[in-house]
PDB file of N, CA, C and O in Angstrom:
ATOM      1  N   MET A   1      15.306  26.297  15.024  1.00  0.00           N
ATOM      2  CA  MET A   1      15.660  25.240  14.105  1.00  0.00           C
ATOM      3  C   MET A   1      14.517  25.213  13.011  1.00  0.00           C
ATOM      4  O   MET A   1      13.328  25.190  13.331  1.00  0.00           O
ATOM      5  N   PRO A   2      14.950  25.218  11.708  1.00  0.00           N
ATOM      6  CA  PRO A   2      13.984  25.181  10.624  1.00  0.00           C
ATOM      7  C   PRO A   2      13.266  23.865  10.552  1.00  0.00           C
ATOM      8  O   PRO A   2      13.814  22.805  10.853  1.00  0.00           O
ATOM      9  N   GLU A   3      12.044  23.961  10.150  1.00  0.00           N
ATOM     10  CA  GLU A   3      11.275  22.677   9.984  1.00  0.00           C
ATOM     11  C   GLU A   3      11.810  21.857   8.770  1.00  0.00           C
ATOM     12  O   GLU A   3      12.246  22.375   7.742  1.00  0.00           O
ATOM     13  N   LYS A   4      11.733  20.617   8.991  1.00  0.00           N
ATOM     14  CA  LYS A   4      12.206  19.691   7.943  1.00  0.00           C
ATOM     15  C   LYS A   4      11.100  19.590   6.858  1.00  0.00           C
ATOM     16  O   LYS A   4       9.927  19.366   7.158  1.00  0.00           O
ATOM     17  N   GLU A   5      11.515  19.761   5.630  1.00  0.00           N
ATOM     18  CA  GLU A   5      10.506  19.573   4.504  1.00  0.00           C
ATOM     19  C   GLU A   5      10.342  18.076   4.251  1.00  0.00           C
ATOM     20  O   GLU A   5      11.298  17.308   4.147  1.00  0.00           O
ATOM     21  N   ILE A   6       9.032  17.709   4.158  1.00  0.00           N
ATOM     22  CA  ILE A   6       8.666  16.340   3.888  1.00  0.00           C
ATOM     23  C   ILE A   6       8.441  16.208   2.375  1.00  0.00           C
ATOM     24  O   ILE A   6       7.752  17.009   1.743  1.00  0.00           O
ATOM     25  N   THR A   7       9.062  15.148   1.828  1.00  0.00           N
ATOM     26  CA  THR A   7       8.910  14.889   0.412  1.00  0.00           C
ATOM     27  C   THR A   7       8.122  13.553   0.306  1.00  0.00           C
ATOM     28  O   THR A   7       8.525  12.538   0.874  1.00  0.00           O
ATOM     29  N   TYR A   8       6.994  13.583  -0.434  1.00  0.00           N
ATOM     30  CA  TYR A   8       6.206  12.440  -0.696  1.00  0.00           C
ATOM     31  C   TYR A   8       6.542  11.930  -2.092  1.00  0.00           C
ATOM     32  O   TYR A   8       6.023  12.412  -3.099  1.00  0.00           O
ATOM     33  N   ILE A   9       7.403  10.968  -2.116  1.00  0.00           N
ATOM     34  CA  ILE A   9       7.897  10.488  -3.372  1.00  0.00           C
ATOM     35  C   ILE A   9       6.867   9.796  -4.318  1.00  0.00           C
ATOM     36  O   ILE A   9       7.030   9.751  -5.537  1.00  0.00           O
ATOM     37  N   HIS A  10       5.815   9.272  -3.679  1.00  0.00           N
ATOM     38  CA  HIS A  10       4.858   8.585  -4.532  1.00  0.00           C
ATOM     39  C   HIS A  10       3.499   9.343  -4.511  1.00  0.00           C
ATOM     40  O   HIS A  10       2.449   8.735  -4.720  1.00  0.00           O
ATOM     41  N   GLN A  11       3.532  10.653  -4.261  1.00  0.00           N
ATOM     42  CA  GLN A  11       2.313  11.420  -4.259  1.00  0.00           C
ATOM     43  C   GLN A  11       1.555  11.391  -5.614  1.00  0.00           C
ATOM     44  O   GLN A  11       0.332  11.251  -5.648  1.00  0.00           O
ATOM     45  N   ASN A  12       2.286  11.522  -6.684  1.00  0.00           N
ATOM     46  CA  ASN A  12       1.608  11.462  -7.973  1.00  0.00           C
ATOM     47  C   ASN A  12       1.023  10.081  -8.287  1.00  0.00           C
ATOM     48  O   ASN A  12      -0.031   9.967  -8.913  1.00  0.00           O
ATOM     49  N   LEU A  13       1.708   9.064  -7.850  1.00  0.00           N
ATOM     50  CA  LEU A  13       1.140   7.705  -7.985  1.00  0.00           C
ATOM     51  C   LEU A  13      -0.112   7.524  -7.097  1.00  0.00           C
ATOM     52  O   LEU A  13      -1.111   6.966  -7.551  1.00  0.00           O
ATOM     53  N   VAL A  14      -0.064   7.957  -5.939  1.00  0.00           N
ATOM     54  CA  VAL A  14      -1.218   7.889  -5.020  1.00  0.00           C
ATOM     55  C   VAL A  14      -2.439   8.575  -5.650  1.00  0.00           C
ATOM     56  O   VAL A  14      -3.556   8.058  -5.657  1.00  0.00           O
ATOM     57  N   GLU A  15      -2.147   9.779  -6.181  1.00  0.00           N
ATOM     58  CA  GLU A  15      -3.296  10.553  -6.785  1.00  0.00           C
ATOM     59  C   GLU A  15      -3.911   9.812  -7.937  1.00  0.00           C
ATOM     60  O   GLU A  15      -5.134   9.784  -8.070  1.00  0.00           O
ATOM     61  N   LYS A  16      -3.102   9.214  -8.771  1.00  0.00           N
ATOM     62  CA  LYS A  16      -3.554   8.437  -9.850  1.00  0.00           C
ATOM     63  C   LYS A  16      -4.338   7.183  -9.413  1.00  0.00           C
ATOM     64  O   LYS A  16      -5.406   6.874  -9.943  1.00  0.00           O
ATOM     65  N   ALA A  17      -3.787   6.504  -8.465  1.00  0.00           N
ATOM     66  CA  ALA A  17      -4.479   5.289  -7.902  1.00  0.00           C
ATOM     67  C   ALA A  17      -5.812   5.654  -7.331  1.00  0.00           C
ATOM     68  O   ALA A  17      -6.778   4.903  -7.468  1.00  0.00           O
ATOM     69  N   LYS A  18      -5.885   6.827  -6.674  1.00  0.00           N
ATOM     70  CA  LYS A  18      -7.180   7.285  -6.035  1.00  0.00           C
ATOM     71  C   LYS A  18      -8.240   7.571  -7.187  1.00  0.00           C
ATOM     72  O   LYS A  18      -9.442   7.523  -6.925  1.00  0.00           O
ATOM     73  N   GLN A  19      -7.789   7.865  -8.442  1.00  0.00           N
ATOM     74  CA  GLN A  19      -8.682   8.060  -9.568  1.00  0.00           C
ATOM     75  C   GLN A  19      -8.912   6.842 -10.324  1.00  0.00           C
ATOM     76  O   GLN A  19      -9.319   6.913 -11.484  1.00  0.00           O
ATOM     77  N   ASN A  20      -8.667   5.655  -9.717  1.00  0.00           N
ATOM     78  CA  ASN A  20      -8.959   4.354 -10.281  1.00  0.00           C
ATOM     79  C   ASN A  20      -8.071   3.984 -11.456  1.00  0.00           C
ATOM     80  O   ASN A  20      -8.482   3.169 -12.282  1.00  0.00           O
ATOM     81  N   ASP A  21      -6.885   4.536 -11.571  1.00  0.00           N
ATOM     82  CA  ASP A  21      -5.925   4.225 -12.594  1.00  0.00           C
ATOM     83  C   ASP A  21      -5.264   2.923 -12.313  1.00  0.00           C
ATOM     84  O   ASP A  21      -4.396   2.841 -11.444  1.00  0.00           O
ATOM     85  N   ARG A  22      -5.662   1.864 -13.047  1.00  0.00           N
ATOM     86  CA  ARG A  22      -5.232   0.473 -12.734  1.00  0.00           C
ATOM     87  C   ARG A  22      -3.691   0.323 -12.805  1.00  0.00           C
ATOM     88  O   ARG A  22      -3.143  -0.304 -11.899  1.00  0.00           O
ATOM     89  N   PRO A  23      -2.975   0.829 -13.773  1.00  0.00           N
ATOM     90  CA  PRO A  23      -1.540   0.638 -13.767  1.00  0.00           C
ATOM     91  C   PRO A  23      -0.920   1.349 -12.547  1.00  0.00           C
ATOM     92  O   PRO A  23       0.080   0.861 -12.021  1.00  0.00           O
ATOM     93  N   ALA A  24      -1.452   2.436 -12.100  1.00  0.00           N
ATOM     94  CA  ALA A  24      -0.928   3.071 -10.811  1.00  0.00           C
ATOM     95  C   ALA A  24      -1.224   2.220  -9.667  1.00  0.00           C
ATOM     96  O   ALA A  24      -0.367   2.068  -8.796  1.00  0.00           O
ATOM     97  N   GLN A  25      -2.388   1.638  -9.588  1.00  0.00           N
ATOM     98  CA  GLN A  25      -2.648   0.774  -8.481  1.00  0.00           C
ATOM     99  C   GLN A  25      -1.744  -0.434  -8.484  1.00  0.00           C
ATOM    100  O   GLN A  25      -1.285  -0.859  -7.424  1.00  0.00           O
ATOM    101  N   SER A  26      -1.474  -1.001  -9.647  1.00  0.00           N
ATOM    102  CA  SER A  26      -0.572  -2.126  -9.780  1.00  0.00           C
ATOM    103  C   SER A  26       0.733  -1.796  -9.282  1.00  0.00           C
ATOM    104  O   SER A  26       1.351  -2.573  -8.554  1.00  0.00           O
ATOM    105  N   GLN A  27       1.244  -0.526  -9.687  1.00  0.00           N
ATOM    106  CA  GLN A  27       2.541  -0.139  -9.297  1.00  0.00           C
ATOM    107  C   GLN A  27       2.580   0.078  -7.820  1.00  0.00           C
ATOM    108  O   GLN A  27       3.568  -0.297  -7.190  1.00  0.00           O
ATOM    109  N   MET A  28       1.604   0.642  -7.242  1.00  0.00           N
ATOM    110  CA  MET A  28       1.559   0.817  -5.720  1.00  0.00           C
ATOM    111  C   MET A  28       1.594  -0.630  -5.070  1.00  0.00           C
ATOM    112  O   MET A  28       2.310  -0.829  -4.088  1.00  0.00           O
ATOM    113  N   TYR A  29       0.896  -1.540  -5.565  1.00  0.00           N
ATOM    114  CA  TYR A  29       0.897  -2.909  -5.026  1.00  0.00           C
ATOM    115  C   TYR A  29       2.333  -3.432  -5.033  1.00  0.00           C
ATOM    116  O   TYR A  29       2.839  -3.928  -4.027  1.00  0.00           O
ATOM    117  N   GLU A  30       3.000  -3.301  -6.245  1.00  0.00           N
ATOM    118  CA  GLU A  30       4.399  -3.784  -6.311  1.00  0.00           C
ATOM    119  C   GLU A  30       5.378  -3.111  -5.378  1.00  0.00           C
ATOM    120  O   GLU A  30       6.349  -3.725  -4.935  1.00  0.00           O
ATOM    121  N   PHE A  31       5.116  -1.807  -5.067  1.00  0.00           N
ATOM    122  CA  PHE A  31       5.985  -1.076  -4.209  1.00  0.00           C
ATOM    123  C   PHE A  31       5.763  -1.519  -2.742  1.00  0.00           C
ATOM    124  O   PHE A  31       6.727  -1.605  -1.981  1.00  0.00           O
ATOM    125  N   TYR A  32       4.586  -1.783  -2.364  1.00  0.00           N
ATOM    126  CA  TYR A  32       4.193  -1.889  -0.900  1.00  0.00           C
ATOM    127  C   TYR A  32       3.767  -3.248  -0.441  1.00  0.00           C
ATOM    128  O   TYR A  32       3.595  -3.433   0.764  1.00  0.00           O
ATOM    129  N   PHE A  33       3.579  -4.238  -1.325  1.00  0.00           N
ATOM    130  CA  PHE A  33       2.977  -5.444  -0.873  1.00  0.00           C
ATOM    131  C   PHE A  33       3.833  -6.189   0.191  1.00  0.00           C
ATOM    132  O   PHE A  33       3.304  -6.722   1.167  1.00  0.00           O
ATOM    133  N   LYS A  34       5.204  -6.207  -0.036  1.00  0.00           N
ATOM    134  CA  LYS A  34       6.040  -6.913   0.901  1.00  0.00           C
ATOM    135  C   LYS A  34       6.005  -6.269   2.270  1.00  0.00           C
ATOM    136  O   LYS A  34       5.948  -6.970   3.280  1.00  0.00           O
ATOM    137  N   ALA A  35       6.035  -5.020   2.320  1.00  0.00           N
ATOM    138  CA  ALA A  35       6.056  -4.288   3.682  1.00  0.00           C
ATOM    139  C   ALA A  35       4.704  -4.545   4.309  1.00  0.00           C
ATOM    140  O   ALA A  35       4.655  -4.803   5.512  1.00  0.00           O
ATOM    141  N   ILE A  36       3.601  -4.494   3.576  1.00  0.00           N
ATOM    142  CA  ILE A  36       2.288  -4.694   4.212  1.00  0.00           C
ATOM    143  C   ILE A  36       2.136  -6.175   4.664  1.00  0.00           C
ATOM    144  O   ILE A  36       1.636  -6.456   5.754  1.00  0.00           O
ATOM    145  N   PHE A  37       2.586  -7.115   3.784  1.00  0.00           N
ATOM    146  CA  PHE A  37       2.581  -8.505   4.161  1.00  0.00           C
ATOM    147  C   PHE A  37       3.371  -8.735   5.454  1.00  0.00           C
ATOM    148  O   PHE A  37       2.879  -9.384   6.377  1.00  0.00           O
ATOM    149  N   ASN A  38       4.584  -8.208   5.515  1.00  0.00           N
ATOM    150  CA  ASN A  38       5.462  -8.410   6.738  1.00  0.00           C
ATOM    151  C   ASN A  38       4.753  -7.833   8.006  1.00  0.00           C
ATOM    152  O   ASN A  38       4.729  -8.483   9.051  1.00  0.00           O
ATOM    153  N   SER A  39       4.177  -6.602   7.896  1.00  0.00           N
ATOM    154  CA  SER A  39       3.444  -6.110   9.025  1.00  0.00           C
ATOM    155  C   SER A  39       2.298  -7.011   9.422  1.00  0.00           C
ATOM    156  O   SER A  39       2.112  -7.246  10.616  1.00  0.00           O
ATOM    157  N   CYS A  40       1.509  -7.537   8.475  1.00  0.00           N
ATOM    158  CA  CYS A  40       0.392  -8.432   8.808  1.00  0.00           C
ATOM    159  C   CYS A  40       0.885  -9.699   9.436  1.00  0.00           C
ATOM    160  O   CYS A  40       0.341 -10.200  10.420  1.00  0.00           O
ATOM    161  N   HIS A  41       1.982 -10.222   8.805  1.00  0.00           N
ATOM    162  CA  HIS A  41       2.472 -11.457   9.293  1.00  0.00           C
ATOM    163  C   HIS A  41       3.041 -11.454  10.802  1.00  0.00           C
ATOM    164  O   HIS A  41       2.975 -12.437  11.540  1.00  0.00           O
ATOM    165  N   ARG A  42       3.594 -10.247  11.151  1.00  0.00           N
ATOM    166  CA  ARG A  42       4.069 -10.074  12.494  1.00  0.00           C
ATOM    167  C   ARG A  42       2.886 -10.055  13.462  1.00  0.00           C
ATOM    168  O   ARG A  42       3.023 -10.417  14.631  1.00  0.00           O
ATOM    169  N   ILE A  43       1.772  -9.647  12.983  1.00  0.00           N
ATOM    170  CA  ILE A  43       0.606  -9.552  13.905  1.00  0.00           C
ATOM    171  C   ILE A  43      -0.067 -10.932  13.977  1.00  0.00           C
ATOM    172  O   ILE A  43      -0.268 -11.423  15.087  1.00  0.00           O
ATOM    173  N   VAL A  44      -0.420 -11.578  12.881  1.00  0.00           N
ATOM    174  CA  VAL A  44      -1.203 -12.787  12.885  1.00  0.00           C
ATOM    175  C   VAL A  44      -0.320 -14.071  12.892  1.00  0.00           C
ATOM    176  O   VAL A  44      -0.811 -15.146  13.237  1.00  0.00           O
ATOM    177  N   THR A  45       0.918 -13.966  12.530  1.00  0.00           N
ATOM    178  CA  THR A  45       1.889 -15.140  12.486  1.00  0.00           C
ATOM    179  C   THR A  45       1.616 -16.234  11.558  1.00  0.00           C
ATOM    180  O   THR A  45       2.417 -17.159  11.427  1.00  0.00           O
ATOM    181  N   ASP A  46       0.464 -16.166  10.877  1.00  0.00           N
ATOM    182  CA  ASP A  46       0.109 -17.235   9.857  1.00  0.00           C
ATOM    183  C   ASP A  46       0.240 -16.564   8.524  1.00  0.00           C
ATOM    184  O   ASP A  46      -0.407 -15.552   8.256  1.00  0.00           O
ATOM    185  N   SER A  47       1.106 -17.145   7.659  1.00  0.00           N
ATOM    186  CA  SER A  47       1.370 -16.468   6.374  1.00  0.00           C
ATOM    187  C   SER A  47       0.124 -16.463   5.468  1.00  0.00           C
ATOM    188  O   SER A  47      -0.062 -15.497   4.729  1.00  0.00           O
ATOM    189  N   PHE A  48      -0.732 -17.492   5.491  1.00  0.00           N
ATOM    190  CA  PHE A  48      -1.836 -17.516   4.626  1.00  0.00           C
ATOM    191  C   PHE A  48      -2.894 -16.405   5.068  1.00  0.00           C
ATOM    192  O   PHE A  48      -3.514 -15.753   4.228  1.00  0.00           O
ATOM    193  N   VAL A  49      -3.052 -16.242   6.376  1.00  0.00           N
ATOM    194  CA  VAL A  49      -3.965 -15.327   6.831  1.00  0.00           C
ATOM    195  C   VAL A  49      -3.397 -13.889   6.570  1.00  0.00           C
ATOM    196  O   VAL A  49      -4.146 -12.987   6.194  1.00  0.00           O
ATOM    197  N   ALA A  50      -2.083 -13.700   6.773  1.00  0.00           N
ATOM    198  CA  ALA A  50      -1.429 -12.481   6.532  1.00  0.00           C
ATOM    199  C   ALA A  50      -1.651 -12.051   5.043  1.00  0.00           C
ATOM    200  O   ALA A  50      -1.953 -10.892   4.758  1.00  0.00           O
ATOM    201  N   GLU A  51      -1.499 -12.976   4.164  1.00  0.00           N
ATOM    202  CA  GLU A  51      -1.683 -12.723   2.752  1.00  0.00           C
ATOM    203  C   GLU A  51      -3.123 -12.334   2.421  1.00  0.00           C
ATOM    204  O   GLU A  51      -3.349 -11.425   1.623  1.00  0.00           O
ATOM    205  N   ASP A  52      -4.094 -13.013   3.026  1.00  0.00           N
ATOM    206  CA  ASP A  52      -5.440 -12.574   2.902  1.00  0.00           C
ATOM    207  C   ASP A  52      -5.761 -11.208   3.367  1.00  0.00           C
ATOM    208  O   ASP A  52      -6.497 -10.484   2.696  1.00  0.00           O
ATOM    209  N   ILE A  53      -5.220 -10.809   4.531  1.00  0.00           N
ATOM    210  CA  ILE A  53      -5.358  -9.515   5.082  1.00  0.00           C
ATOM    211  C   ILE A  53      -4.737  -8.436   4.134  1.00  0.00           C
ATOM    212  O   ILE A  53      -5.318  -7.390   3.840  1.00  0.00           O
ATOM    213  N   MET A  54      -3.540  -8.784   3.702  1.00  0.00           N
ATOM    214  CA  MET A  54      -2.838  -7.877   2.743  1.00  0.00           C
ATOM    215  C   MET A  54      -3.680  -7.589   1.555  1.00  0.00           C
ATOM    216  O   MET A  54      -3.895  -6.420   1.233  1.00  0.00           O
ATOM    217  N   HIS A  55      -4.161  -8.568   0.898  1.00  0.00           N
ATOM    218  CA  HIS A  55      -4.936  -8.493  -0.337  1.00  0.00           C
ATOM    219  C   HIS A  55      -6.244  -7.685  -0.036  1.00  0.00           C
ATOM    220  O   HIS A  55      -6.632  -6.809  -0.809  1.00  0.00           O
ATOM    221  N   ASP A  56      -6.868  -7.990   1.046  1.00  0.00           N
ATOM    222  CA  ASP A  56      -8.134  -7.308   1.387  1.00  0.00           C
ATOM    223  C   ASP A  56      -7.852  -5.841   1.714  1.00  0.00           C
ATOM    224  O   ASP A  56      -8.704  -4.977   1.511  1.00  0.00           O
ATOM    225  N   SER A  57      -6.665  -5.575   2.215  1.00  0.00           N
ATOM    226  CA  SER A  57      -6.355  -4.158   2.493  1.00  0.00           C
ATOM    227  C   SER A  57      -6.167  -3.404   1.192  1.00  0.00           C
ATOM    228  O   SER A  57      -6.641  -2.276   1.052  1.00  0.00           O
ATOM    229  N   PHE A  58      -5.493  -4.002   0.258  1.00  0.00           N
ATOM    230  CA  PHE A  58      -5.403  -3.333  -1.087  1.00  0.00           C
ATOM    231  C   PHE A  58      -6.694  -3.150  -1.738  1.00  0.00           C
ATOM    232  O   PHE A  58      -6.955  -2.074  -2.276  1.00  0.00           O
ATOM    233  N   ILE A  59      -7.580  -4.186  -1.730  1.00  0.00           N
ATOM    234  CA  ILE A  59      -8.933  -4.035  -2.322  1.00  0.00           C
ATOM    235  C   ILE A  59      -9.649  -2.819  -1.679  1.00  0.00           C
ATOM    236  O   ILE A  59     -10.193  -1.960  -2.372  1.00  0.00           O
ATOM    237  N   GLU A  60      -9.627  -2.784  -0.368  1.00  0.00           N
ATOM    238  CA  GLU A  60     -10.288  -1.708   0.358  1.00  0.00           C
ATOM    239  C   GLU A  60      -9.703  -0.364   0.026  1.00  0.00           C
ATOM    240  O   GLU A  60     -10.423   0.617  -0.158  1.00  0.00           O
ATOM    241  N   ALA A  61      -8.438  -0.326  -0.047  1.00  0.00           N
ATOM    242  CA  ALA A  61      -7.766   0.999  -0.341  1.00  0.00           C
ATOM    243  C   ALA A  61      -8.106   1.433  -1.747  1.00  0.00           C
ATOM    244  O   ALA A  61      -8.213   2.640  -1.961  1.00  0.00           O
ATOM    245  N   PHE A  62      -8.281   0.586  -2.702  1.00  0.00           N
ATOM    246  CA  PHE A  62      -8.509   0.946  -4.089  1.00  0.00           C
ATOM    247  C   PHE A  62     -10.038   1.009  -4.467  1.00  0.00           C
ATOM    248  O   PHE A  62     -10.409   1.265  -5.613  1.00  0.00           O
ATOM    249  N   LYS A  63     -10.872   0.763  -3.450  1.00  0.00           N
ATOM    250  CA  LYS A  63     -12.364   0.942  -3.783  1.00  0.00           C
ATOM    251  C   LYS A  63     -12.581   2.409  -4.016  1.00  0.00           C
ATOM    252  O   LYS A  63     -11.971   3.274  -3.387  1.00  0.00           O
ATOM    253  N   THR A  64     -13.504   2.662  -4.975  1.00  0.00           N
ATOM    254  CA  THR A  64     -13.905   4.038  -5.263  1.00  0.00           C
ATOM    255  C   THR A  64     -15.200   4.367  -4.777  1.00  0.00           C
ATOM    256  O   THR A  64     -15.657   5.497  -4.954  1.00  0.00           O
TER     257      THR A  64
END
């Protein structure tokens, strides 16, 4: 069976964000904040705490 090719649809965006490109970081935030918030909220069950964790996660991810 041939291996399945994996396509990273946001690879270019990730590379730009890693280079401290603010518009790319903003776009990544817009793409992923809901999914990350939902994951955090399932773990901590407090929406305010989940939002803090989500924001802290993005800040940590975008540190250079």
